[in-house]
C-alpha positions, 0 to 999 in steps of 0.5 A: 331591661338591663337596669331592671335586672341590675335592680332585681339582682341586688336583693334576691334571697332564697326562694323569694329571689327565685320567684322574682327571677322566674316572674321576670323571665315570664314577663320577658318572654311575654313581652319579647316573644319566645324567639328573640335574638341576642344583641350586643353593641358598644354604648360609646366609642370603641377606641380609647386613648388614656393616660396612665392612672386615669379611669376608663370604661368600655361601655356596652348595651345588650338585649334579647336575654336576661342574666347572660354570661359575660366574658371579657378577653384582653387580646386572647386572654380571658380576664373577666367571667361573670353572670349578669345579675348574679350575687357571685363575684366576677372571676378576675385574675388576682393580678388584674383585680386592682384595675379591672371592675365589671359594671352591673350591665357587663361594661368593663372599667379600668381604674388607675390604668397602667401602660400594660393594659394597652391592648384589644378587648373583646366582650362576649355574652352567652345565653343558653337557648338564645345564642352568643354575641360579641363586640370589640374595643381598643385601649391605648395607654400613654405616658406624657413624653418627657426629657427627650435628648438627641445624641450624635455618635461623634462630635462631627461627621467626615465627608465620605464616611460610611454612616453617621447616626443620631440617636434619641432617648426619653425619660418617660413616655412612648411616642406614637409617631417620630418625625425627623426634619433637616433644616425645616424639611421633613426627612423621608426614608430613602437611600441617603437617610434611614429612619430606625426605631430610635435613631436616624442614620445618614448614609455616606454623609457629605457637606450638604448634610451640615445643618440643624436636625429636628426630632418631633415625638408625638402621642395623643397626649403630648408632643416634644420637639428636640434640636441638634446640629450636625457638622460634616467636615470635608476637604481640601477639595481640588486646589485652585491655583491662579497666577496674577497677572494670568499669562503663559510666560513672564519677561525678566523683571516682571512681578507676579503672585501665585495664589492657592486655595481650596474649599474645606471645613475647616479652611485648609492651610496652604504652603508653597514648595519650590525646588524641594524647599517650603517657601516662607514668604507665603501668607494664606496661600499667596506667594508674591514674586517681584523682579523675577529672573530666568532662574526663578522659572520652574515648578511651584507646588501648593500643599493644602492640609485639613487641620482636623481630618489630616487630609492633604492635597497638592497641585503644581503650576509652572512659571516661565520667565523668558524674553519674547519676540516682538508682537504676535505672528502675522499670517496672510495669503496672496495670489501668485501667477495664475492659479496659485496661493502663497501663504505667508507667516512672519514673527520677527525678533525674540531669542531664539527666533520662533519656529514657524510652520503650516501643519495643515499644508506641510509637515516638513516645511518650517522657517525661523521668524519668516515662512512662505509656502506656495500651494496650488489653488484647489477647492479644499482650500476654499474656506479652510482656516490655515493655522501658522504655529509659532513655537517659542520657548516663552509662549507658543502662539498662532495666527491663521488665515482663510482663503475664500473664493468671492461671495455673492454680492449686489452692485451699488449704483450712484448717479450724479451730474458732472461739471459738463452737465453729463449724467454720471452713473457709477456702478460699484462691485465688491465681493468679499474674498481672500486673496482680494478679488480682481474685478473685470467689466463687460458688456455682452460678450465684449470687455469694457475699457476706458474711453469717452463713455466708460471709465474704470477705477484704478482698483477696478471695483467701479465703472463710471458711465457718462452721457447726456441722454438718460435713454442711452443708459437704459440700453446698457447691460453691464456685467462685473466679474470678481475673480481670484484663484479659488473662483469667481462671481459675476453680476449683471446690471440693467439700469432703469428710468427714474422711478418711485417704487413706494411713497408715504406721507406722515403728518404731525398731530397738529397737521402743520408739518408733514414728512414725505418718504419714498423708495426707488429701485436699486438700479434706477438712474436718479440725480434728484427729486422734485417735491411738488404740492397743490393747494394754498400757499404755505404760511409764513413765519411771523405773520397772521395765519388767518391771512388770505391764501392763494389757492392753486389747482395745479402742482408746483415745486416746493423743494428739490432733493438730491438723488440720495435723499429718501425723505422731505419735510414740509412745514407751515401748513394750514391745518384747515386747508387741503393739500396734495403732494407728490414726488417726481424723480429726475435724471438730469433734465429728464423727469420720471413717473410721479409717485402716488399723490398724497392728500392731507386736510379736511373734506373735499368741499363743493365741486366747481359746478356746484359753486357756480350754481350757488353763485348764480342763484344768490342774486335771483333769490335776492331779487325775489325776496325784494319783490315779495317785500314790496307786495306785502307792503302794498297789500298792507297799505290798501287794507288800511284805507278800507273801512272796517266793520265787524264781520258776522261769524259766518263770514269769519268762519268763511274767511278763516277757511279761505285764509288757511295757508297750505302747510309747507315747511320753510326748510322745503322752500329755502335752503343754503342758509336763507330764512323763511320770509316773515308773516307780513299780514300779522306784522301790519295789523292793529291791536284791534284788528288782530282778533279778527280772522282776515285773509292771509297773504300766501306768497308763492313758493320761492324758486331756486336758480342754479346755473351749471357751468 
């Protein structure tokens, strides 16, 4: 209908034109009805991005009325008023006529559009008696972004300044989006960075802000990337002063070097000052001192300067040059009298002698080069480190000693046999203590003393018990007590008979070597172990392994191990044979209980009664087989002597019925590797006789004989 109105409005003149319009209105009312709604909608997108100088059309379509009044608004400002189909020129302000043009259907066209026309546009159509309708558009006009520059406010930033600003400018174009990056990482506004309209502000810049900054400007028709580098000067930081070799003092004649450095940009310069004068021998902060004397000891000052910022820092170090005492101080503690501890500190030599003291024990007692201090043993001294402070002009030094009561311990037991054949059990008790603990031995309520059976070592830490009979050891319940002025620990020991607590067997991959391992209780009296085996003899080196081996059904000893052993290797085993192993603990001539029996090799095989039964059944089976062969041969000879006549079919049938043997599977008759007997009737037939069905000899089922022993 809009196109029809556009055509109709083009050539109407006077009365004739009026008639045409009335006719059109009449037809419109007839077709659409008397009560049509006025509808207006965009005929395309509502958001337009355009470049300067281009042509843009805000297209619309409407229905429900003819020749409505059209008004276009730029924002809230009316810029076009016109009646569709009217011969009257649209009402457009003079300053917009070069750009704005109304299409016959009311659409608005921008020709050679300029930046100032970026705005929101609203079209409103009105028809008396019908109503009003409107629709909106957004037009954005852009230029291509060109010649972008980023300029820092100065050549460099200084660490700790309030703010440092990067500004950018463009020769042409407006950016719809501005993005800043630092070393490739996007910058978001926070307390450290402030992104403003045309600048980036670095608040309180520091050395970590040194790097490359990137600005990306974009609009719908162009994007430009610009880079700039920012340098943040800093330092000097806290100076690092080192002495090489690093030590608290130097002896006359030593050589040393002092070095001074600090982080900064640019690198700070360093000078050494001693006695109020700047030393000229330093290079890049290093000062070498050779063959130093006592007069060169004192305070050395390192002065650092940043040449660009003028920032300055300094740090002192003290060099001591003296003669020192010999070695280091030594501390010890001893038990004196009964219930007293004597702390001793000694550091001889040096000029002057070192002043020694035990501040934790006494604030008033001290000594030159040697100090002893006796204290009553008390619980608070147990485990308390006591420091001896050695004060010397060259080097303060310390040593410390800690007095401790005896700790819990576990007695160790060792069993041997002496030259007389007596079993000797040695019980050893040692408890960590300072001063060293004294050990006493008791049995029940009586103290153990040296004698024929018992013997105590010189340092009292070992008790030896000697006897021929193992059972006498089992009656001994000995107690050892470790004691010093701070306390005591005691432990009772009850000896046990020879016992194996656990054992294992580990074969190699080929089954030719096994390793036996075992464990014994810690208080078991054992002088040795008997490794026993049951099975074939072991293979001998250099001989054929397929030789006949002597099988043994009883355990026999193959190795003897000392009481300290906990494993044994057995070599040259036959992997196809079965072996059994066990370990017997011994105490002298007394054997203890055996360990568990460990087996290696293939399956168990046949039992003894089964082997005996098979041995008895084989001869019987052979006799039965010979008898069966004899009967077959005898029958065949008799058949050959008889005159053979063709048998009638009835007889053949009857003979065939009689000759059918029972279906007895051979494996049900014979076992143990023997084959079923052959059909001797068929073997002895002539070729002409095999076409006839003769009676077949059916042997009796074989009988198996077995004897159980």
